[in-house]
C-alpha positions as CSV (number, residue, x, y, z in Angstrom):
1,M,10.9,-14.3,-13.6
2,K,7.5,-13.1,-14.6
3,V,7.1,-10.5,-17.4
4,L,5.1,-7.5,-16.0
5,M,6.0,-4.4,-18.2
6,K,4.4,-2.0,-15.6
7,P,5.2,1.7,-15.8
8,V,7.0,3.0,-12.8
9,E,8.2,6.4,-11.5
10,M,12.0,6.5,-11.3
11,I,14.7,8.6,-9.6
12,A,17.9,8.2,-11.6
13,W,21.1,10.0,-12.3
14,F,22.8,10.3,-15.7
15,T,26.4,9.6,-16.6
16,N,28.5,11.9,-18.7
17,E,27.8,9.7,-21.7
18,G,24.0,10.2,-21.2
19,Y,23.1,6.7,-19.7
20,P,20.6,6.8,-16.8
21,I,21.5,4.9,-13.6
22,P,18.4,3.9,-11.6
23,L,18.4,4.7,-7.9
24,R,14.8,4.0,-6.7
25,Y,11.4,3.6,-8.2
26,R,7.8,3.8,-7.1
27,L,4.9,1.6,-8.3
28,V,1.3,1.1,-7.4
29,D,0.5,-2.1,-5.5
30,E,-2.5,-4.3,-6.0
31,D,-4.2,-2.5,-3.1
32,M,-3.6,0.9,-4.9
33,S,-0.9,2.0,-2.5
34,N,2.4,3.4,-3.5
35,K,5.5,1.3,-2.8
36,V,9.1,2.6,-3.1
37,I,11.9,0.2,-3.9
38,K,15.6,1.3,-3.4
39,I,17.9,-0.3,-6.0
40,N,20.9,-1.8,-4.1
41,K,22.9,-2.9,-7.1
42,V,22.8,-2.8,-10.9
43,L,24.1,-6.1,-12.2
44,F,24.3,-5.2,-15.8
45,R,23.0,-2.9,-18.5
46,E,22.5,-3.5,-22.2
47,E,20.9,-1.6,-25.0
48,E,18.4,-3.3,-27.2
49,K,16.3,-2.4,-30.3
50,I,12.9,-4.0,-30.7
51,A,10.8,-3.0,-33.7
52,G,13.0,0.2,-34.1
53,N,12.3,1.2,-30.5
54,R,15.6,1.7,-28.6
55,M,15.5,0.6,-24.9
56,I,18.1,0.1,-22.2
57,L,17.6,-3.1,-20.1
58,Y,18.9,-3.1,-16.5
59,R,19.1,-6.2,-14.3
60,C,19.0,-5.0,-10.7
61,E,19.1,-6.4,-7.1
62,S,17.1,-5.0,-4.2
63,T,15.9,-6.1,-0.7
64,I,12.1,-6.3,-0.8
65,N,10.3,-7.3,2.3
66,D,13.6,-8.6,3.8
67,I,14.2,-10.8,0.8
68,Q,17.0,-10.3,-1.8
69,K,15.3,-10.1,-5.2
70,I,16.6,-9.7,-8.8
71,F,14.4,-7.9,-11.3
72,E,14.7,-6.1,-14.7
73,L,13.9,-2.5,-15.6
74,K,13.6,-1.0,-19.0
75,Y,14.2,2.6,-20.0
76,E,12.5,3.7,-23.3
77,I,14.9,6.2,-24.8
78,S,12.4,8.0,-27.2
79,T,9.8,8.7,-24.5
80,C,12.0,8.7,-21.4
81,K,9.7,6.3,-19.6
82,W,10.7,3.5,-17.2
83,F,9.1,0.1,-16.9
84,L,9.4,-2.8,-14.4
85,F,9.9,-5.4,-17.0
86,K,10.5,-8.7,-15.1
87,M,10.3,-9.7,-11.4
């Protein structure tokens, strides 16, 4: 997987404990068009702390262009921002 760390717009719902569950995200392609990716399955979730910055890492699975792909998303807790971390 290639590290990207691209900011994305996310639609998510939150559990009673306050953890977000990603549903679908939108990112800007190379040709400056918006692309929406629906998340089929969250494989695992773990919380990490890098340089004092708390983040939640999600490994997800989706069908992109008729190909099953695995990728990683990060949610930055302090700023409430989502990133496409690896693809």
